[in-house]
C-alpha positions as CSV (number, residue, x, y, z in Angstrom):
1,S,-0.3,-0.1,-0.3
2,V,1.0,3.6,-0.8
3,T,-1.3,5.0,2.1
4,P,-0.6,4.0,5.6
5,R,-3.5,1.0,6.6
6,E,-5.2,-0.5,9.4
7,G,-4.1,-4.0,10.1
8,A,-1.9,-6.7,11.4
9,D,-0.7,-7.9,7.8
10,V,2.8,-7.2,6.8
11,D,1.6,-4.7,4.3
12,A,-0.8,-2.6,6.5
13,V,2.2,-2.8,8.5
14,L,4.7,-2.0,6.3
15,S,2.5,1.2,5.1
16,R,2.4,2.8,8.4
17,A,6.1,2.4,9.2
18,E,6.7,3.8,5.6
19,A,4.0,6.5,6.3
20,A,6.2,7.4,9.9
21,L,9.8,7.3,8.0
22,R,8.2,9.9,5.3
23,T,7.6,12.4,8.4
24,G,10.7,11.7,10.0
25,Q,9.6,9.8,12.7
26,L,12.1,6.6,12.6
27,D,11.3,5.8,16.2
28,R,7.2,5.4,15.3
29,A,8.6,3.3,12.3
30,L,10.4,0.9,14.3
31,I,7.6,0.7,16.9
32,E,5.3,-0.3,13.9
33,L,7.5,-3.0,12.3
34,D,7.8,-4.6,15.9
35,A,4.2,-6.0,14.8
36,L,5.5,-7.8,11.9
37,P,5.3,-11.2,11.8
38,E,8.4,-13.3,12.5
39,P,9.7,-14.1,8.8
40,A,9.2,-10.6,7.6
41,L,10.8,-9.3,11.1
42,A,13.6,-11.7,10.0
43,A,13.9,-10.4,6.8
44,M,14.1,-6.7,7.8
45,S,16.3,-7.5,10.5
46,N,19.6,-5.7,9.2
47,W,17.5,-2.8,8.0
48,I,16.1,-2.6,11.5
49,A,19.4,-2.9,13.2
50,A,20.8,0.0,11.3
51,A,17.5,2.2,12.3
52,Q,18.3,1.4,16.1
53,I,21.7,2.6,15.6
54,R,20.7,5.4,13.8
55,L,18.2,6.4,16.1
56,A,20.4,5.7,19.2
57,A,23.1,8.0,17.2
58,I,20.8,11.2,16.7
59,S,19.6,10.6,20.7
60,A,23.3,11.1,21.4
61,V,23.7,14.1,19.4
62,G,20.7,15.4,20.9
63,A,22.2,14.6,24.9
64,L,25.3,16.0,23.5
65,S,24.1,19.2,22.4
66,Q,22.0,19.9,25.5
67,S,24.9,19.3,27.8
68,S,27.1,21.9,25.7
69,N,24.2,24.4,25.6
70,A,24.3,23.7,29.7
71,E,27.8,24.8,30.2
């Protein structure tokens, strides 16, 4: 699907994850992807791992920026 839709099937989950990514909500996309059935989750595992690393890096940069501004 090219638009987000309700449901628990792979297409519906991916449509919502893609919609979250289009609006810059990587954290929301990862939450959506958690609902994938195991075979699809396994297929997405490399992308999910990379996205989690990116999210952690974004968070670390934000924390560093906050601490720099506090000084």
